[in-house]
MILOSE-351635 format. One line per field, with one value per residue: residue number from 1; x negated, y negated, z negated of N, C-alpha, C in turn; chain. Coordinates in steps of 0.001 Angstrom, whole numbers. Layout:
! residues N
i <- NUM,...;
n_x <- X,...;
n_y <- Y,...;
n_z <- Z,...;
ca_x <- X,...;
ca_y <- Y,...;
ca_z <- Z,...;
c_x <- X,...;
c_y <- Y,...;
c_z <- Z,...;
ch <- A,...;
//
This chain:
! residues 122
i <- 1,2,3,4,5,6,7,8,9,10,11,12,13,14,15,16,17,18,19,20,21,22,23,24,25,26,27,28,29,30,31,32,33,34,35,36,37,38,39,40,41,42,43,44,45,46,47,48,49,50,51,52,53,54,55,56,57,58,59,60,61,62,63,64,65,66,67,68,69,70,71,72,73,74,75,76,77,78,79,80,81,82,83,84,85,86,87,88,89,90,91,92,93,94,95,96,97,98,99,100,101,102,103,104,105,106,107,108,109,110,111,112,113,114,115,116,117,118,119,120,121,122;
n_x <- 22736,23933,22112,19621,20676,21466,21216,18707,19946,22233,21014,19629,21853,23154,21289,21073,23841,23732,21999,23488,24798,22956,21843,21067,19726,18976,18336,17602,14993,15349,16755,14830,12692,14157,14529,11951,11136,12114,11354,9706,11336,13317,15174,13628,15396,16585,14381,13484,16024,15872,13725,14518,16746,15133,13643,15475,16058,15783,14563,11270,9636,7147,8075,9197,7249,5666,7306,7596,4976,4893,6961,5722,3711,4844,6025,4433,3315,5331,6108,6274,9167,10735,13006,14092,15351,16821,16360,13382,13147,14377,13118,10343,11265,11910,9481,7558,9500,8711,6108,4216,1193,-359,-2416,-2603,86,1603,589,1500,4032,3875,3115,5324,7130,5971,6321,8990,9853,11384,14153,14544,16590,16257;
n_y <- 11115,10804,10302,11751,14116,13188,12918,11709,9976,9060,7818,5625,4295,3547,2158,-84,-1027,-1695,-3772,-5768,-6838,-7543,-6743,-6963,-4927,-2029,697,434,1016,3964,4313,3432,5512,7738,7347,7344,9636,11096,10231,11144,13016,11171,9709,7642,5456,5129,4728,2272,788,799,-577,-3079,-3495,-3620,-5939,-8069,-7910,-9363,-8353,-6915,-4428,-2073,252,-487,-1609,481,2577,923,1023,3712,4078,1995,3647,6186,4857,3809,6276,6823,4924,5069,5835,3656,2006,-159,-3640,-4656,-2739,-3054,-5800,-5949,-4242,-5592,-7877,-7125,-5997,-8349,-9993,-8666,-8949,-7471,-6680,-5146,-4136,-2383,-1125,-3218,-3566,-1057,-1910,-4009,-2798,-1138,-3000,-4149,-2206,-1810,-4722,-5710,-5008,-7090,-9920,-12887;
n_z <- -37788,-34388,-32268,-31727,-30434,-27943,-24522,-22052,-20358,-21669,-24114,-22573,-21654,-23983,-25456,-23528,-23824,-26782,-26684,-25516,-27416,-28895,-31413,-35029,-36406,-38789,-37883,-34909,-34549,-34621,-32312,-30512,-30951,-30228,-27725,-26914,-26988,-25223,-22671,-20595,-19654,-18368,-15647,-13144,-12639,-15260,-16744,-15852,-16496,-19535,-19742,-18937,-20709,-23022,-22536,-22674,-25265,-28360,-30786,-31722,-32639,-34141,-33184,-30857,-28948,-28868,-27385,-25123,-23786,-23588,-21488,-19502,-19056,-17855,-15712,-13937,-12988,-11484,-9578,-7001,-6498,-6982,-5051,-2982,-2582,-4990,-7092,-7228,-7876,-10265,-11708,-11618,-12899,-15410,-16395,-16548,-18358,-20662,-20738,-19657,-18521,-16146,-13746,-11947,-11959,-11002,-8511,-7337,-7120,-5451,-3035,-2585,-2145,404,1775,2378,2919,5002,3956,2376,1581,2552;
ca_x <- 23107,23993,20926,18895,21424,21774,20561,18209,20892,23014,20281,19604,23239,23167,20464,21685,24819,23325,21143,24087,25324,21722,21865,19753,20184,17705,18374,17230,13701,15440,17249,13625,12229,14842,14274,10352,10999,12747,10742,9278,12555,14308,14939,13192,16322,16799,12979,13705,17204,15359,12687,15090,17113,14083,13302,16396,16249,14691,13953,10173,9009,6157,8617,9777,5973,5261,8139,7070,3711,5172,7871,4955,2668,5585,6461,3143,3230,6925,6400,6818,10090,11558,13155,15124,15153,17341,15415,12224,13416,14834,11860,9257,11451,11936,8157,7405,10010,8190,4761,3268,-35,-829,-2537,-2138,1647,2006,-117,2309,5223,3715,3077,6551,7563,5700,7121,10409,10087,12740,15289,14816,17408,15337;
ca_y <- 10278,11255,9816,12746,15128,12523,13200,10409,8807,8575,6878,4710,3452,3177,1087,-1316,-1718,-2458,-5379,-6811,-7489,-8551,-6234,-6799,-3606,-1315,1814,178,1866,5118,4348,3474,6752,8694,7085,7533,11337,11565,9383,11963,13488,10117,9616,6557,4308,4995,4312,942,379,794,-1646,-4115,-3715,-4041,-7261,-8836,-7708,-10188,-7551,-6413,-3765,-1358,1514,-889,-1436,2282,2905,121,1523,5150,3502,1666,4724,6863,4196,3867,7445,7093,3619,4911,6204,2554,1636,-1295,-4798,-4840,-2200,-3540,-6850,-5597,-3790,-6676,-8649,-6568,-5991,-9601,-10263,-7963,-9466,-6296,-7198,-3968,-4621,-940,-932,-4263,-3327,-331,-2318,-4770,-2009,-723,-4231,-4205,-1062,-2242,-6019,-5949,-4935,-8382,-11101,-14242;
ca_z <- -36926,-33351,-31289,-31351,-29319,-26407,-23274,-21569,-19654,-22983,-24672,-21801,-21594,-25390,-25679,-22484,-24587,-27862,-26013,-25163,-28715,-29912,-32873,-35821,-37364,-39009,-36967,-33698,-34372,-34343,-31228,-29696,-31243,-29716,-26344,-26793,-27260,-23806,-21743,-19444,-18922,-17759,-14098,-12958,-12860,-16732,-17303,-15605,-17169,-20722,-19727,-18864,-21706,-24007,-22309,-23098,-26769,-29327,-31713,-31324,-33822,-33788,-32288,-29172,-28259,-28484,-26381,-23964,-23466,-22727,-20401,-18441,-18378,-16880,-14399,-13103,-12053,-10366,-8961,-5513,-6546,-7047,-3787,-2753,-3209,-6417,-8003,-7508,-8406,-11730,-12584,-11567,-14051,-16950,-16800,-16862,-19566,-21903,-20762,-19213,-17531,-15632,-11931,-11167,-11810,-10063,-7017,-6940,-6790,-4352,-1994,-2386,-1678,1499,2702,2499,3199,6105,3592,1436,2265,2018;
c_x <- 23164,22894,20136,19603,21672,20850,19774,19155,21660,22339,19986,20855,23479,22384,20805,22979,24666,22688,22278,24971,24326,21901,20783,19956,18859,17305,17895,16067,13985,16089,15948,13106,12768,14699,12991,10377,11486,12205,10627,10087,13692,13895,14198,14038,16464,15492,13229,14892,16749,14704,13434,15778,16214,13501,14097,16456,15231,13981,12421,9528,7890,6848,9147,8596,5456,6017,7876,6028,3948,5594,6735,3859,3478,5863,5263,2933,4502,7034,6737,8367,11067,11635,14195,14861,15378,16449,14296,12052,13494,13514,10623,9886,11477,10585,7443,8039,9208,6608,3817,2419,-709,-1066,-2465,-641,1918,1727,685,3395,5029,3491,4498,7320,7338,6025,8466,10724,11421,14156,15490,15645,16418,16051;
c_y <- 11081,10959,11224,13877,14430,12777,11718,9673,8404,7616,5880,3585,3035,2077,-246,-1830,-2380,-4061,-6259,-7713,-7921,-7990,-6544,-5672,-2641,-42,1805,1125,3515,5502,4328,4818,7865,8595,7501,9124,11913,10998,9874,12724,12501,10108,8064,5292,4302,4476,2779,114,132,-492,-2856,-4637,-4304,-5516,-8225,-8934,-8790,-9486,-7009,-5767,-2802,-66,838,-952,-168,2788,2358,566,2882,4809,3077,2734,5866,6098,4085,5237,7702,5793,3954,5381,4828,1992,520,-2694,-5312,-4129,-2557,-5107,-7033,-5082,-4702,-7704,-8159,-6475,-7416,-10263,-9683,-7994,-8409,-6813,-5764,-4115,-3249,-785,-2156,-4237,-2292,-879,-3435,-4060,-1267,-2044,-4348,-3318,-1453,-3575,-6475,-5762,-6010,-9362,-12254,-15271;
c_z <- -35310,-32037,-31125,-30478,-28332,-25483,-22948,-20850,-20837,-23541,-23825,-21776,-23026,-25606,-24656,-23351,-25831,-27732,-26096,-26108,-29496,-31276,-34018,-36762,-37782,-38479,-35419,-33776,-34034,-33030,-30010,-29766,-30090,-28113,-26003,-26526,-25807,-22580,-20441,-18597,-18379,-16364,-14145,-12988,-14234,-17336,-17226,-16503,-18737,-20827,-19824,-20039,-23139,-23641,-22743,-24708,-27419,-30232,-31066,-32546,-32917,-32733,-30784,-28594,-28060,-27452,-25177,-23508,-22745,-21350,-19138,-17983,-17411,-15725,-13491,-12226,-11117,-9720,-7411,-5348,-6623,-5582,-3562,-3208,-4693,-7278,-8301,-8115,-9860,-12418,-12686,-13076,-15313,-17330,-17282,-18109,-20867,-21981,-20363,-18361,-17059,-14034,-11387,-10905,-10873,-8744,-6752,-6575,-5649,-2833,-1709,-1809,-216,2586,3172,2860,4217,5347,2582,2261,1669,2378;
ch <- A,A,A,A,A,A,A,A,A,A,A,A,A,A,A,A,A,A,A,A,A,A,A,A,A,A,A,A,A,A,A,A,A,A,A,A,A,A,A,A,A,A,A,A,A,A,A,A,A,A,A,A,A,A,A,A,A,A,A,A,A,A,A,A,A,A,A,A,A,A,A,A,A,A,A,A,A,A,A,A,A,A,A,A,A,A,A,A,A,A,A,A,A,A,A,A,A,A,A,A,A,A,A,A,A,A,A,A,A,A,A,A,A,A,A,A,A,A,A,A,A,A;
//
């Protein structure tokens, strides 16, 4: 299969596209595993994109849970890179849909929101 040779961006885009069709396929764990092996190489945008995709996916497996934990761990170290209302909203929504309950991560997001509160349209 082609997944092991894909770059992090390609993996994030592939997962995003697959989620739109809600696959119930046996090789999704291979997609999760490939993403997991590249999490530290992913740009923060792609980490958030994978989290968003996983939040929309109804399929929950051991592989998806392991990937989620890795993504959250990396995101905690990069929360200061999430900038702008849209990125912060998408990140928070993705984490909520995956039932992530990490006070340190959400405090970091709240701090980012406070820094850019004037950019939000209310």
